N, C-alpha and C positions, 0 to 999 in steps of 0.2 A: 504494500500500500504506500502510495506516495505521500509526501509531507502534506500537500494540499488536501488530499482526500482524508487524511487522518484529522487535519484541523477541521474540515467540514463536518466529519462524523462527530467530533467532540462538541462542536457548536450546536448541532442538531440535538444531541443527547442532552446538553445543558438546557436548551430551550424546552425540551419535553419534560425534563425533570422539574424545571421552574414552574411550568404550567400545571404539572401534577400536584406540586406542593401548594400552589395557589388554590387549586380546586379543592384539595384536602382541607386547607385552612378555612376556606369559605364554608365548606360543608360542616366542619367542626364548629365554626362560629355560629352557623345557623342552628346547630343542635344545642348550643350552649345556652341560648336564651330564646325567648319567644317574641323578640322584636321583629315585626314584619318589615319587609323591604318596601320603601315608598313606591306607590304606584307610578308607573311611567306615564307622564303627561304628554300631550301634543302641544308643542310650542312653535310659534311662527318663526322664531329665530334659530330653530334646530337645523342641523345639516350644513353642508358646505355652501348652500345658497340662501339660507334663512335670513330673514330681516325682522326687525322689531316692528310690532304693531303700535303705531303712534297713539291711537286712542287708548289702547291697553296701558301704555306707559303713563299717560296722563291720569288714567283712573288709579293706577298703582301709586302714583305720586300723591294723589289725594288721600289714599288710605294711609300712606306713610305719614303725611302731615297731620292727619286728624287722629291717628291711633298710635303709630309706632314711635314717632319722634319724642313723645313724652318721656320715654325711657331710653331709647336707642339713638345714638348719634350716627352721623354719616359724614365724618370730618374730612374725608379725602375727596369729597365732591364739592365743586364750586357752583355757585348759582349760575354763572355764565354757561356751564355745561348744559343747562336746560335748553339753551337756545342754539347749541352747536349742531351741525349736520350729523345725522344718525341718532339723534336724541328724541325726546318726547315731542318735539315740534313746536315748542314755545317760541314766540318772537323775542328779540332782544328787549323790547319794552315790557313784555310780560315777565321775563326773567328778572329784570330790574325791579318790577313791582313786587315780585315774590321776595327778593332780597331785602327790600325796604321794610317788610313786615317783621324782620328779625332784628334783634338788638345785638350788636357786635361790640365786644370789649376792646378798646383801643387805648393808645397813649404810650408814654405819658405826654400830657399837654405842657404848655409853657410853665405851668406851676408845678410840674412834676407829678401830677395826679393821673390815674387811669380814669377813663370815662367810657360811656356807652354811646353809640351812634347807630343810626339805621344802616342796615347792610347794603353792600354794593355788589354788583355782579361778580367782581373779582374775589369777593370773600368766599370762604368755605362755610358750609353748613356748621353752625355752632353746636357744641356738645351740650346735652341737656343738663349735665352736672359739671361742677368745676373740677372735680377730681374723682378718682376711683373710690376713695373712702366715702365721699358724699353720695356716690351712686349706690354703694352697698348699704349705707345707712338708710337710704330712702326705699330700698327694695328688700328689706328683711335679710340682709347679708349677701344676697345674690348680686352679681355684677352683670348688668345688661351689656352684651357685646356691641361693638360698633358695627354698623350694617354696610359700611362702604364696600367691602369685598366679600361679604358673607356668602353670596351666591357662588363664588368661586372657591371659598374655603370649606364649605360644607359639602360632603359627598357621602357615598356609601359604596360598599363592595358589590360588584355584579358577578365576580367569579369567572372561571374559565368555562366556556370559550367566549363569553359575551364581551369581556374587556378587549378581546382581539378585534371584534367587529366594531367596537366603539372607537378604535384608533384608525380604522381604514378611512381613506379620503371620502368615499361616497356613501358610507354607512355610519360615519362617525356620530357618536352621541356623547356630548359633553355637558348635558343639561341636568346632571345629577343634583347639583345644588338647588336649582329651582324646584325640582321634584321633591327634594327633602324639605324645603321651606314650605311648600304647599301642603305636604303631608303633615308637617308639624302644626301648621295653622288650623288644619281641619281634623287633627287627630285627638282632640280632647274628648274624654268620655268618662263615665263612671268607673271607678276602680272595681276590678273583679271581686266577687264575694270572697272573704277571707284574707284579702290583702290589706295590711295595715299601712295607712297613709300618715307619714310624719306631719307635724304641724307646719303649715305654710307651703306644703307641696301639693302638686296637682298631677293627675294621671293623664298621660298622653301615650297613645298606642305606638307612635313612631319615634319617640325620644328614647335614646339608649337607657335602659333601666326603668323606663316608664315614669320616673319621678322628675318633675320639672318645677322649678320655683316660680316661673312666670304663669300668672293666671291666664285663663283663656282670653286672648285679646280681642277677638272678633265676635260680633253678635249680628244676627239677622237685622237688616235695615239700619245698621249703625252709621253707615256713610251713604249720603245721597249723591248719586252720580249725576253730573250735568248732562250727560248724553242720554239719560233715561234707562241705562242698563240696570237690571234688577239687582238690588243689593243683597246677595246671599253670602254666607260664610265661604262657600266654595269659590264664588266669583271674587270676593275680596282677596282670598288666599292666592288665587291664580294671578290676579292683577298685581299685587304687591310683590309676588315672586318674580314676575317679568320685570318690574321696575328695578328690583334689586339686582337682577342679572345685568340690566343696562348700566346701573351704577357701578357694578364691578368691572364691566367691560364696555365703556361707552363708545369705543372705536371698533367694535366688532365688525360692523358692516364694511368699514374701510379695509380692515384686515382680510376679510373674506374676498373682497373685490380685488385687492392687490395680489392675494394668493392665487386667484383664478388667472389673473393676467400673467403672473410669473409662470404658471403651469403652461399656458399657451405659448409663451416665449420659449420655454425650455423644449417644448415639442417641436416648434419651428426650428429652433437652433439645432436640435438633434438631427432633424431632417437635412438641414444645410451641411452639417458636419459629415453625415453619411454620404451624401451625393458628392461632396468635395473629396472625400476619401476615395470613392469609386473613380472619380475623374483623375485624381493624381496617380493612383495605382494602375489605371488602365493606360495612362500615358507612359508610365515607367516600363510597362511590358510591351 
């Protein structure tokens, strides 16, 4: 056996071993607790050619403002992002109006004092609490995480062979975060009989361990949509999950467009190289 064939054999063996270990681990994890896998949702932004639904992003932003921002910050997002291409579709004037509704701590002024002023488009969304200790004190010891990149940070295991298909260009699925957030928002339920609930904890089917400190944030009819969409818990969860996906990756549409253009370029370039090679070698002989 040549060195190249031996190396290829070892590579394939290692890949198969890793796949088997991953599959076994996923199976063991599934048997170790009864936390169900979040249901896979249909998202307009899924796949290589997916795009954000502007109306859905605007609805999700309204849910975030009226429900989520009381506890969760989004400090990596600026108000001006709301009016950028690929975003919710707000105009610059609308983004400025949203910013002006917030109070931003600034300074020091000429007297050396800090002061508050209306927000500007260049400002980032302010945190709801001045520091972590204040956030924990206001939430019974729990620390509400920042939502800026939550849709990319939260995920779940799909196991072998599904993670292989998730990575392929035309079957890729990278929306595990929105799936998980939607499942979490809609997964509150009564604790099973015989399960002891610690004080201040709530039961959620999709939260690891099922015990979550955050009370159920969404209720039927809690937010009134401007476009007339019916306000249900499922709809709220779906819309805010899509908005958080955009907040985590506001330039996704540009990335996909550039990626497609690069693929076309590489295909054309490969063809030119092939025919150039044929021409050069045909002349040599």
